[in-house]
C-alpha angles and dihedrals in degrees: 000000000000125000140130096266123061096208091048090048090054092049092047091049091055092044093050091049089055096040098045130221102306099047092032092056090051090051092050091053090055089058097038088242132137134222148177122226122196121187130202091264090063092251112149122207118191125190116244094251092059102037094097091051096050132084130174113224101173115078094214090069122079124203111226 
């Protein structure tokens, strides 16, 4: 997770892990934070505010 406060970023990371992509993304928006979610099928989901700063370099991962 990416946000202005390290402790908040840590808390959001844990919360998003528990909540999953859909609810986690909504939580991140509330805090104006960004995140990257990767599922077991190697699908990568990046929040809108990070998409221009993110690049996949491993071919097994797919940006969704």
